[in-house]
N, C-alpha and C positions, 0 to 999 in steps of 0.2 A: 505495500499501500504505500506507504511512504510518501505522504499527500502533505506537501509544505503550502500555509496559507501565510499570505504576504503578510510583511507590516503593515500596520494601520494610522490611521491616523489617531494620535494620543485623544482620547476624549476628558472631557471635566470631571474627575471623580464629585461623586452628589453621595453614595452612602460612606458611614464610617470605616476607617480604616479603609477606606478605597484604594485598588492600581487599577488598571487598566493593562488589559492582555495586549499583546504587542504581537505575535507569532505561534501558530502554532502546528506542528505536527503529527499525525497518526502513523505510528509504525505497523501496527495489526488490527484487527479487529478487538483486541484485549489492552493494546499499550497506548501511549499517547505522550506525547511531554509539551510544555506551553512556556511561553516566555512572559512576564511583564513590567510593568515600571518598579523601582524601587526608591520605596521614599528617602530619600535623602538623609535623613535623621537616622537608617538602619543602620549599625554595623551588628556584625557577626563575623566569627570563625568558622572557616570552613568546615564543613562538617555537622553544623548545627540546625536546626529544624525550627519552623515558624508553623503557627495554626492559621490554615487558609479557608476559605469557605463561599459560600453564596448566602444570600439572603433567602430563609425559609417562607412558603405560603401562610405560617402565621406571624410572619413581620420580624421573628428571630431567625440569627444566624444558624447557620449548620456550617461548624467548624471541624478539622480535622488535623492531626500534623503531619507534616509533610515535610522531609527533608528539604534544603534549596541545594541543588544541583549544580547549582552555578559556584564560580571561585569565590572569594570575599572582594574582591576587586573587581567585580564584573560591577558595571552599570546598571543592567536588569539584572531580576531574580527570572531562575529555570527550577521548572517543578516536572517530575516524571512521575505519572502515576499511571492503575490500572484502569479498566473501566469495569467497570460494577453493577449491572441493571438492575438491582433490587438495593444497591446501597444508596443512603438519604443522600449524598454530598455528592461520589461515583457517578451514580447514574445523571445527574446534572452537570455535576464537571466537565465530563466528556463531549460536550456538545458544546462546549464555550467556543468562541469567534472571537480573532482579533476587534480591539474596539469596544470589545463588553468590559464589564468590571467585576472584581474578584473583591474578597474582604480578606485584609492581612491584619494579624496583630503582631505586631515589630518587636514581640519578648523572645530572642533566639533562644534557645536551650539545647542540650546535647552532651553525649558521651564522647561521639566520635569524633574527636577533637585529639589534635597533636599535643597537646598539653597534656594529657591525661595519661601519655605513655612515657616509660622512662627512654632515655637516647638508647637506640641500638644498631645494630647493622641492615637487615633486611625487616620491612616492612609488609606484612600477609592482608590484602585487603580482602576479606571472604563475603560472598553477597550472592543469593538468588531472588531472583526474578526482580523487580524493581528495587530492591535492595543497593544494587549497583545507585542509585541515587546520591549518597552522600559522596560517593570514591569518584562521582566525576566532578565533584567540588573538589575535592583532595584532588585529585589527579591532577585539575589546573591552578595548584597552590604551587608556586617557585618551592615556600618552606619544606613542602614534602619531599621533593626531590635535593633538596639543601640539605636536608637530615639526615636523608638514608642511604646505603649503595647499591642497595639494590628495591626494588619493589615491585611484588608478585602481585597479580588480579585473578583472581579466581571467581567464574562468575559462572554459576549454572540456570541452565532454561530448561521448561519443558521442551520447547521445540525452538530449533536455528533460526527461524525469522525473531523471535524473544529478545537476541542477543544482539540485535541493531544497532541500539542504543548506544550500549558500553562499547562493543565491536568499531565504532565509524565513529565515537570520541578518541577510543584509545588508538586507534590505526593513525589520527589527525594528533596526535600528540606531537610527535620527532618534528612535526614543520610548524609547530604552533611558536609564533615570535618571540613569546616571553619565555618559556621554558623550554623548546624544541634541544639545544644544546645541554640545558643540565639530564632533559630524559635520557638521552644517547648513551647505550650500553648498560642502563639501568632497571631496565623496564621490561617483567614476563606477564605474558599474560595467556592463560589457560582456561578458554572457556570449556566447557562442557554440556551436552545437555543428557536428559533423564529418558525421554521419550524417543525423538527423534533420532534417526542412525545418523550419526555421525562419528569421525576419527577418531572423537575425545569424546566417550561416554563414563556416565558413573557421576556419583551425588560426592560434590567438594568433601564431607567425611570420609568416605568411600575410600575417597584418590590420598587422604591424607595418612587415613589408620593404615592400605596396604601399602604406602610407600610410593606408589606409582607416582603419587607429582614430581617429589622430590628426584623418582631415577630419570624421569621424562626431562627437567629442565638440568637436572644437574648441579643442583642444589643440596645442604646435608639437608639430617631430618633437623623436627623442631628444638632448640636449644635457647633456654632462658638470657642466657647470658649476651645474642644474638641477632633475639629473633621477637619483633615484634608483633601483635596480629589486631583488626580491625574486624566487625561481624556483623552483619545486618541481615534480616533472614527474618521468617518465620521463628514463631515461639519454641516451635518443636528442633528448628534449623539451629537454633544459638544454643539451648541446652546440650543439645550433642555436640556440637561444635566446642563449648564451654568444656564440657569433659574431658574433649580430646588434647585443648590445649592446656589443661591444670594437668592433665596425663603426663604431659611433656614438660610439665614442672614450671608452666608460666601463671604470672597471677593475677587474678581481674585489679586494673586501677578505677581510678576515677580522677575528675578535676581537683578534687582536694589533697588527691594519693595517688600520684603516678605509679604505672606500675607496668606489667607483658605486655596483655591485650587489654580491649574494650569491646562493650557491646552495645548497640542501639537496643533501646529498651521503649521506645517508641513507635517504632515500624510496626504498619500492617500494610497488608498487601501481598 
């Protein structure tokens, strides 16, 4: 599908905390991304999320936590979302068009930030589905590449086309005028599918537990002295990955107490 809708003229905000949608891209019948204006006062760290939504029929806002997929330096905000036919907000948000408005509560929070990790050599980004969104921000942030010698992105979806958003973004990184030179020789991309037949199949947990990803990439097994990890997926996925990471000796970190890995607790989708 990959239907791109061009930037529209910016409308004058009329809703409380309103921002104007500037572009929408539909990747599949289940996935889409959109960009909107950014409040001048908004400051956030790459990897954080905000509450966004639309006004409900009862006059009350329908809000949900969405990771900001654009880096902290971007003039606009980007979001990546699933389409849910019966979801109160996603069922309506998927029809948003350039020029229309969304509600944005400018209070960013989240655990998937570099500040919550101790210094290390390798950074693992482990995501399923739209969990790639916060990593889309972090991968375009120079600080990520300045802090780590290697960045490994493991992204798993059911079907091949569901990998498109992340694949397109990652493929473009070496040519990025801001971070292209920083990325060179540091990035390892490991996409897999669980349903569609592809050369690389399998769940992230299985590929780590069996050692397949280490053998395929020529990287040593997880070591708390050198490896750091960020995790974003379903609750079940997060718990399974946490068990693997802690089994390897990594400890969960937080903004107040950095450690070896962090998990996004607000992710849904």
